[in-house]
PAZAPA-4460 file (N, C-alpha, C; in steps of 0.05 Angstrom, whole numbers, plus 32768, in hexadecimal, padded with zeros to 4 digits):
% residues 221
    n_x    n_y    n_z   ca_x   ca_y   ca_z    c_x    c_y    c_z   seq   type   mol
   821A   85B1   7F8B   820B   85C7   7F7E   81F1   85CD   7F8E     1      X     A
   81E7   85B9   7F9D   81D0   85BF   7FAE   81D8   85D4   7FC3     2      X     A
   81F0   85D1   7FCE   81F9   85E4   7FE3   81FE   85FF   7FD7     3      X     A
   8203   8601   7FBD   8209   861B   7FB0   81F0   8629   7FA7     4      X     A
   81D9   861D   7FAA   81C0   8628   7FA0   81AF   8633   7FB7     5      X     A
   81AB   864E   7FB6   819B   865B   7FCA   817E   865C   7FC1     6      X     A
   816F   8647   7FC7   8153   8645   7FBE   8141   865A   7FCA     7      X     A
   8145   865F   7FE4   8134   8673   7FF2   8136   868E   7FE5     8      X     A
   814E   8697   7FDF   8152   86B1   7FD3   8145   86B2   7FB7     9      X     A
   8147   869D   7FA8   813A   869C   7F8E   811C   869E   7F91    10      X     A
   8111   8690   7FA4   80F4   8691   7FA8   80EB   86AD   7FB1    11      X     A
   80FA   86B9   7FC4   80F2   86D3   7FCE   80F4   86E9   7FB9    12      X     A
   8109   86E7   7FA8   810D   86FC   7F94   80FC   86F9   7F7B    13      X     A
   80F7   86E0   7F73   80E8   86DC   7F5A   80CA   86D6   7F5F    14      X     A
   80C4   86C9   7F75   80A8   86C0   7F7A   809C   86CE   7F92    15      X     A
   80A9   86E3   7F9C   809F   86F2   7FB3   8098   86E0   7FCB    16      X     A
   80A8   86CB   7FCE   80A4   86B9   7FE5   808B   86A9   7FE4    17      X     A
   8080   86A5   7FCC   8066   8697   7FCA   8066   8679   7FD1    18      X     A
   807E   866D   7FCF   8080   8651   7FD5   8098   864C   7FE7    19      X     A
   809C   8634   7FEF   80B3   862C   7FFF   80C5   861A   7FEF    20      X     A
   80DF   8619   7FF5   80F0   8606   7FE6   80E6   85EA   7FE9    21      X     A
   80EB   85DA   7FD4   80E4   85BE   7FD6   80F5   85B0   7FEB    22      X     A
   80EB   8599   7FF6   80F9   858C   800C   8110   857B   8004    23      X     A
   811A   857E   7FEC   8132   856F   7FE4   812E   8552   7FDE    24      X     A
   8116   854B   7FD6   8110   852E   7FD1   80FD   852C   7FB9    25      X     A
   80FB   8514   7FAE   80ED   8510   7F95   80CE   8510   7F99    26      X     A
   80C5   8511   7FB2   80A8   8514   7FB7   80A5   852B   7FCC    27      X     A
   808D   8536   7FCD   8088   854A   7FE1   806A   854E   7FE5    28      X     A
   8063   8558   7FFD   8048   855F   8004   8040   8577   7FF3    29      X     A
   8026   857A   7FED   800F   8569   7FF5   800A   8552   7FE2    30      X     A
   801C   854E   7FCE   8016   853A   7FBA   801C   851E   7FC3    31      X     A
   8033   851A   7FD0   803A   8500   7FDA   8047   8503   7FF6    32      X     A
   8045   84EF   8007   8051   84F1   8022   806F   84F3   801F    33      X     A
   807B   8506   802D   8098   850A   802D   80A6   84F7   8041    34      X     A
   80BF   84F4   803D   80D0   84E6   8051   80D8   84FB   8065    35      X     A
   80CE   84F9   807E   80D3   850F   8092   80F0   8512   809A    36      X     A
   8101   84FE   8094   811D   84FF   809C   812E   850F   8088    37      X     A
   8123   8517   8071   8132   8524   805C   812B   8542   805B    38      X     A
   813F   8553   805C   813B   856F   8059   814C   857A   8042    39      X     A
   8144   858F   8036   8153   859A   801F   816F   85A3   8028    40      X     A
   8182   85A1   8015   819D   85AB   801A   819C   85C9   8020    41      X     A
   81A9   85D2   8035   81AA   85EE   803B   81BC   85FD   8028    42      X     A
   81B9   8617   8026   81CB   8627   8016   81E5   862B   8026    43      X     A
   81FB   8620   801C   8214   8621   802A   822B   8622   8015    44      X     A
   8231   8639   800B   8245   863C   7FF5   8260   8632   7FFE    45      X     A
   8268   8635   8017   8282   862B   8020   8283   860D   801F    46      X     A
   826D   8600   8026   826B   85E3   8024   826D   85DB   8007    47      X     A
   8260   85EA   7FF5   8262   85E4   7FD9   827E   85E6   7FCE    48      X     A
   828D   85FB   7FD7   82A9   85FE   7FCF   82BA   85E6   7FD9    49      X     A
   82B5   85DE   7FF1   82C4   85C8   7FFD   82C0   85AE   7FED    50      X     A
   82A6   85A8   7FE6   82A0   8590   7FD8   82AB   8591   7FBB    51      X     A
   82AA   85A8   7FAF   82B6   85AB   7F94   82D4   85A6   7F94    52      X     A
   82E1   85B1   7FA9   82FE   85AD   7FAB   8304   858F   7FAF    53      X     A
   82F4   8582   7FC0   82F9   8565   7FC5   82F4   8555   7FAC    54      X     A
   82E3   855F   7F9A   82DE   8551   7F81   82F1   8558   7F6B    55      X     A
   8305   8568   7F72   8319   856F   7F5E   8313   8588   7F4D    56      X     A
   8301   8599   7F56   82F9   85B0   7F47   82FE   85CA   7F57    57      X     A
   8314   85CB   7F65   831A   85E2   7F75   831F   85FB   7F64    58      X     A
   8328   85F7   7F4B   832E   860D   7F3A   8317   8615   7F28    59      X     A
   8300   8608   7F2B   82E9   860F   7F1B   82DD   85F8   7F0C    60      X     A
   82C5   85FC   7F02   82B6   85E7   7EF4   82A2   85F4   7EE2    61      X     A
   829E   85EA   7ECA   828A   85F4   7EB7   8275   85DF   7EB2    62      X     A
   825C   85E6   7EB5   8245   85D4   7EB1   8231   85E1   7E9E    63      X     A
   821F   85D1   7E93   820A   85DB   7E82   81EF   85D4   7E8D    64      X     A
   81DB   85E6   7E88   81C0   85E1   7E8F   81AE   85E7   7E76    65      X     A
   819C   85D5   7E70   818B   85D8   7E59   816F   85E0   7E61    66      X     A
   8165   85F6   7E55   814B   8601   7E5B   8139   85FD   7E43    67      X     A
   811F   85FA   7E49   810A   85F8   7E34   80FC   8613   7E31    68      X     A
   80FE   861F   7E19   80F4   863A   7E15   80D6   863D   7E1C    69      X     A
   80D0   864F   7E2E   80B4   8656   7E34   80A4   8640   7E41    70      X     A
   80B1   862D   7E4E   80A2   8616   7E58   809B   8618   7E76    71      X     A
   80AF   8620   7E86   80AC   861F   7EA3   80AC   863B   7EAF    72      X     A
   809B   863F   7EC3   8098   8659   7ED0   80B3   8661   7EDD    73      X     A
   80BC   8679   7ED7   80D3   8686   7EE3   80EE   8677   7EDF    74      X     A
   80EE   8663   7ECC   8107   8654   7EC9   811F   8666   7EC0    75      X     A
   811A   8679   7EAF   8130   8689   7EA5   813D   8699   7EBB    76      X     A
   812C   86A7   7ECA   8136   86B8   7EE0   8142   86A7   7EF6    77      X     A
   8136   8690   7EFC   8141   867F   7F11   815C   8674   7F09    78      X     A
   815F   866C   7EEF   8178   8662   7EE6   818E   8677   7EE6    79      X     A
   8187   868F   7EDE   819B   86A5   7EDF   81A4   86AA   7EFC    80      X     A
   8192   86A8   7F0F   8199   86AA   7F2B   81AC   8694   7F34    81      X     A
   81A7   867C   7F2B   81B8   8665   7F31   81D4   8669   7F25    82      X     A
   81D5   8673   7F0C   81EE   8679   7EFF   81FF   868B   7F11    83      X     A
   81F3   86A0   7F1C   8201   86B3   7F2D   820A   86A6   7F47    84      X     A
   81F8   8696   7F53   81FF   8689   7F6C   8216   8675   7F69    85      X     A
   8215   8665   7F53   822A   8651   7F4F   8245   865E   7F49    86      X     A
   8244   8675   7F3C   825D   8683   7F36   826C   8689   7F4F    87      X     A
   825E   868D   7F65   826B   8694   7F7F   827B   867D   7F8A    88      X     A
   8276   8664   7F81   8285   864D   7F8A   8298   8643   7F74    89      X     A
   829A   8652   7F5F   82AD   864B   7F4A   82A2   863A   7F34    90      X     A
   8288   8638   7F32   827C   8628   7F1D   826F   863A   7F08    91      X     A
   8277   8636   7EEF   826B   8644   7ED8   8254   8633   7ECD    92      X     A
   823C   863E   7ECD   8225   8630   7EC2   821C   863D   7EA8    93      X     A
   821E   862D   7E93   8217   8637   7E78   81FB   862E   7E71    94      X     A
   81EB   8641   7E67   81CF   863C   7E61   81CB   8637   7E43    95      X     A
   81BD   8621   7E3D   81B3   861D   7E22   8195   861D   7E22    96      X     A
   8188   8626   7E0D   816B   8628   7E0D   8161   861F   7DF2    97      X     A
   814C   860E   7DF2   8140   8603   7DDA   8122   8602   7DDC    98      X     A
   8114   8601   7DC5   80F7   85FB   7DC7   80F2   85E0   7DD4    99      X     A
   80DB   85DD   7DE0   80D5   85C5   7DF0   80DB   85AB   7DE1   100      X     A
   80D2   85A7   7DC7   80D8   858D   7DBA   80F5   8587   7DB8   101      X     A
   8106   859B   7DB1   8123   8597   7DAE   812F   8592   7DCA   102      X     A
   8126   85A1   7DDE   8130   859D   7DF9   812A   8581   7E03   103      X     A
   8112   8578   7DFE   810A   855D   7E06   811A   8548   7DF7   104      X     A
   811E   854C   7DDD   812C   8538   7DCD   8149   8536   7DD6   105      X     A
   8155   854C   7DE0   8170   854B   7DE9   8173   8539   7E02   106      X     A
   815D   8536   7E11   815E   8524   7E28   815C   8507   7E20   107      X     A
   8151   8502   7E08   814E   84E6   7DFF   8168   84DC   7DF2   108      X     A
   817B   84EE   7DED   8194   84E7   7DDF   81A8   84D9   7DF1   109      X     A
   81C0   84D5   7DE6   81D6   84C7   7DF5   81DF   84D8   7E0D   110      X     A
   81EB   84CB   7E20   81F5   84D9   7E38   8209   84EE   7E32   111      X     A
   821C   84E8   7E1F   8231   84FB   7E1A   8228   8514   7E0B   112      X     A
   820F   8514   7E02   8204   852C   7DF4   81F1   853B   7E06   113      X     A
   81EC   8532   7E1E   81D9   853F   7E30   81E6   8556   7E3F   114      X     A
   81D5   8569   7E48   81DE   857E   7E59   81E4   8573   7E75   115      X     A
   81F3   8582   7E84   81F8   8579   7EA0   81DF   857B   7EB1   116      X     A
   81CF   8590   7EAC   81B6   8594   7EBA   81A0   859A   7EA7   117      X     A
   8187   8592   7EAD   816F   859B   7E9F   815D   85A8   7EB3   118      X     A
   8152   85BF   7EAC   813E   85CC   7EBD   8123   85C0   7EB5   119      X     A
   8117   85B2   7EC8   80FE   85A4   7EC2   80EB   85A6   7EDA   120      X     A
   80D2   85A9   7ED4   80BD   85A7   7EE8   80B2   858B   7EE7   121      X     A
   80B1   857E   7EFE   80A9   8562   7EFF   8097   855D   7F16   122      X     A
   8082   854D   7F12   8070   8548   7F27   805D   8530   7F20   123      X     A
   804A   852C   7F31   8037   8516   7F2C   801B   851E   7F33   124      X     A
   8009   850C   7F30   7FED   8511   7F37   7FEA   8514   7F55   125      X     A
   7FD6   8525   7F5C   7FD1   8529   7F79   7FCA   850F   7F86   126      X     A
   7FDB   8508   7F9B   7FD7   84F0   7FAA   7FD7   84D7   7F98   127      X     A
   7FE4   84D9   7F81   7FE6   84C1   7F70   7FFC   84AF   7F7B   128      X     A
   8001   8499   7F6D   8016   8486   7F75   8031   8494   7F77   129      X     A
   803C   8494   7F8E   8055   84A3   7F92   806B   8499   7F80   130      X     A
   806B   847F   7F79   8081   8475   7F69   8081   8480   7F4C   131      X     A
   806C   848D   7F44   806B   849A   7F2A   807E   84B2   7F28   132      X     A
   8087   84BC   7F3E   8099   84D3   7F3E   80B6   84CB   7F3A   133      X     A
   80BC   84B2   7F3B   80D8   84A9   7F3B   80E5   84A9   7F20   134      X     A
   80D5   84AA   7F0A   80DE   84A5   7EEF   80F9   84B2   7EE8   135      X     A
   80FA   84CD   7EE6   8113   84DA   7EDC   812B   84D6   7EEE   136      X     A
   8128   84CB   7F06   813E   84C8   7F18   8149   84AB   7F17   137      X     A
   813C   849A   7F06   8146   847F   7F02   8159   847E   7EEA   138      X     A
   816A   8469   7EEA   817D   8466   7ED4   8170   845F   7EBA   139      X     A
   8158   8452   7EBB   814C   8448   7EA3   8137   845A   7E97   140      X     A
   8133   8472   7EA1   8120   8485   7E97   812A   8492   7E7D   141      X     A
   8119   8496   7E6A   8122   84A1   7E50   812E   84BD   7E52   142      X     A
   8126   84CC   7E67   8131   84E7   7E6A   8149   84E8   7E7E   143      X     A
   8150   84D1   7E88   8165   84D0   7E9D   8180   84CB   7E90   144      X     A
   8195   84D7   7E9C   81B0   84D2   7E94   81C0   84CA   7EAE   145      X     A
   81B2   84BD   7EC0   81BE   84B6   7EDA   81C6   8499   7EDB   146      X     A
   81D8   8493   7EED   81DF   8478   7EF5   81D8   8475   7F12   147      X     A
   81C1   846A   7F18   81B8   8469   7F33   81AD   844D   7F3B   148      X     A
   81BF   8439   7F3C   81B6   841E   7F40   81A8   8419   7F5B   149      X     A
   81B1   8426   7F70   81A4   8422   7F8A   8188   842E   7F8A   150      X     A
   8185   8446   7F7E   816A   8453   7F7C   8158   8442   7F6B   151      X     A
   8163   8437   7F55   8153   8426   7F43   8148   840E   7F53   152      X     A
   8159   8401   7F62   8151   83EA   7F71   813C   83F0   7F86   153      X     A
   8140   8406   7F94   812D   840D   7FA9   8112   8415   7F9E   154      X     A
   8112   8424   7F88   80F8   842C   7F7C   80EA   8414   7F6F   155      X     A
   80F9   8402   7F64   80EC   83E9   7F5A   80DF   83DA   7F71   156      X     A
   80EC   83D8   7F87   80E0   83CA   7F9E   80C8   83D9   7FA8   157      X     A
   80C8   83F3   7FA8   80B1   8403   7FB0   8099   83FE   7F9D   158      X     A
   809F   83FD   7F83   808A   83F8   7F70   807D   83DD   7F72   159      X     A
   808D   83C9   7F7C   8084   83AE   7F7E   807C   83A6   7F9A   160      X     A
   807C   83B9   7FAC   8076   83B3   7FC8   805A   83A6   7FCC   161      X     A
   8059   8394   7FDE   803F   8386   7FE3   802C   8395   7FF6   162      X     A
   8037   83A6   8006   8027   83B5   8019   802F   83D3   8018   163      X     A
   801D   83E4   8022   8023   8401   8023   803A   8407   8036   164      X     A
   803C   83F8   804C   8052   83FC   805F   806D   83F5   8052   165      X     A
   806D   83E0   8043   8086   83D8   8035   808D   83EC   801F   166      X     A
   8079   83F6   8011   807D   840B   7FFD   8089   8424   8009   167      X     A
   807E   842D   8020   8088   8445   802D   80A5   8442   8035   168      X     A
   80AC   842A   803F   80C8   8425   8047   80DB   8428   8030   169      X     A
   80D4   841C   8019   80E5   841E   8002   80E5   843A   7FF5   170      X     A
   80CE   8446   7FF5   80CD   8462   7FEB   80DF   8474   7FFA   171      X     A
   80DE   8473   8015   80EF   8484   8026   810D   847E   8022   172      X     A
   8113   8464   801F   812F   845D   801A   8138   8468   7FFF   173      X     A
   8126   8467   7FEB   812D   8472   7FD1   8131   8491   7FD2   174      X     A
   811F   849E   7FE1   8121   84BB   7FE5   813C   84C2   7FF1   175      X     A
   8143   84B3   8006   815C   84B9   8014   8175   84B3   8002   176      X     A
   8173   849F   7FF1   8188   8499   7FDF   818B   84AF   7FCA   177      X     A
   8175   84B8   7FBF   8176   84CE   7FAB   8181   84E7   7FB8   178      X     A
   817A   84EC   7FD1   8184   8504   7FDF   81A3   8502   7FE2   179      X     A
   81AC   84EB   7FEB   81C9   84E8   7FF0   81D9   84EA   7FD6   180      X     A
   81CE   84DF   7FC0   81DC   84E0   7FA7   81DB   84FC   7F9A   181      X     A
   81C6   850B   7FA0   81C3   8527   7F98   81C6   852B   7F79   182      X     A
   81B7   851B   7F6A   81B7   851E   7F4D   81A7   8536   7F44   183      X     A
   8195   8540   7F56   8183   8556   7F4E   8184   856D   7F63   184      X     A
   817D   8585   7F5A   817A   859C   7F6B   815C   85A3   7F6B   185      X     A
   814F   859E   7F81   8132   85A3   7F82   812E   85C0   7F8B   186      X     A
   8121   85D0   7F7A   811F   85ED   7F80   8106   85F4   7F8F   187      X     A
   80EF   85F5   7F82   80D6   85FE   7F8F   80BE   85F4   7F7F   188      X     A
   80A6   85F2   7F8C   808E   85EB   7F7D   8089   8600   7F68   189      X     A
   8082   85F8   7F50   807D   860B   7F3A   8060   860D   7F34   190      X     A
   8054   8625   7F33   8037   8627   7F2D   8032   8620   7F11   191      X     A
   801A   8615   7F0C   8011   860F   7EF1   7FF4   861A   7EEE   192      X     A
   7FF0   862C   7EDB   7FD7   8639   7ED7   7FCB   8632   7EBC   193      X     A
   7FB2   862A   7EBC   7FA5   8624   7EA2   7F8E   8638   7E9D   194      X     A
   7F8C   8642   7E85   7F77   8654   7E7D   7F67   8646   7E67   195      X     A
   7F4D   8644   7E6A   7F3D   8634   7E57   7F27   8646   7E4B   196      X     A
   7F25   8646   7E31   7F10   8655   7E23   7EF5   864B   7E2A   197      X     A
   7EE1   865D   7E2B   7EC5   8654   7E30   7EBB   8642   7E1A   198      X     A
   7EC9   8643   7E03   7EC0   8632   7DED   7ECA   8616   7DEE   199      X     A
   7EDA   8610   7E03   7EE5   85F5   7E07   7EDB   85E8   7E20   200      X     A
   7EDC   85CE   7E20   7ED4   85BE   7E37   7EEC   85AE   7E40   201      X     A
   7EF4   85B3   7E59   7F0C   85A5   7E64   7F0A   85A5   7E82   202      X     A
   7F0F   858E   7E8D   7F10   858B   7EAA   7F2C   858B   7EB4   203      X     A
   7F34   85A0   7EC4   7F4F   85A1   7ECE   7F57   8588   7EDD   204      X     A
   7F70   8580   7EDB   7F7B   8569   7EE9   7F8D   8572   7EFF   205      X     A
   7F91   8562   7F14   7FA2   8569   7F2A   7FC0   8565   7F24   206      X     A
   7FC8   8569   7F0B   7FE4   8568   7F04   7FE8   857D   7EEE   207      X     A
   7FFF   857F   7EE3   8005   8595   7ED0   8001   858D   7EB2   208      X     A
   7FF6   8575   7EAE   7FF5   856B   7E92   7FDA   8572   7E85   209      X     A
   7FDC   857B   7E6C   7FC5   8582   7E5C   7FC6   8571   7E43   210      X     A
   7FB2   8560   7E3F   7FB1   854E   7E28   7F9B   8558   7E15   211      X     A
   7FA3   855B   7DFC   7F91   8566   7DE8   7F77   8555   7DE5   212      X     A
   7F7A   853B   7DE8   7F63   852A   7DE4   7F4E   852C   7DFA   213      X     A
   7F55   853A   7E10   7F43   853F   7E26   7F35   855A   7E24   214      X     A
   7F3A   8569   7E0F   7F2E   8583   7E0B   7F1A   8581   7DF3   215      X     A
   7F03   858C   7DF7   7EEE   858B   7DE2   7EDF   85A5   7DE0   216      X     A
   7ECF   85A8   7DCC   7EBF   85C0   7DC9   7EA8   85C0   7DDD   217      X     A
   7EA4   85D7   7DE9   7E8E   85DA   7DFC   7E73   85D8   7DEE   218      X     A
   7E5F   85CC   7DFC   7E45   85C9   7DF0   7E39   85E5   7DEB   219      X     A
   7E2D   85E8   7DD5   7E20   8602   7DCE   7E05   8605   7DDC   220      X     A
   7DFF   861D   7DE7   7DE5   8620   7DF6   7DCE   861E   7DE2   221      X     A
***
């Protein structure tokens, strides 16, 4: 499905070319150092058809994707574009949409009740610990429905590494493992904009999270 997804066309048509496709890995610059040996899957619908046929889906396949209503920038239009692109390789992608709490709760449920894909924006703190980005791609994460024992082992070794050099080695091995297993389709960096009333006091953070306890009333003049 990575080969069936034309990320560049989605970016050019929906975002006027404002960003570049993500590099196909669980970390990326400028937030964390990338693995230079990994590049995003190219758009190759013929390769997608070949792999689908080899997997026993030459006559078609139906999958589901779960969206969170009004949560992520351009998700609706991007997903509709993906629906059209995947149809060209014989895959029917059905969209479900829920308010954020229900959408999140569905990820916490059993594997057999989960959607095949979830549209999610995921990231970490600027130049924070790179291993913090691994969560949803591990088998033991509450939002994960994956079986990824090799990735689990490599990321655990990265988290417990004694030196930065050792950590980098395990991080890159984990990135390469996640790429080869292709559990995710990395699309593009998604902008996050915050608007704050003059009556409030809040210091923006270098990530997308907004915590109510960090917002207070501005001091009166």
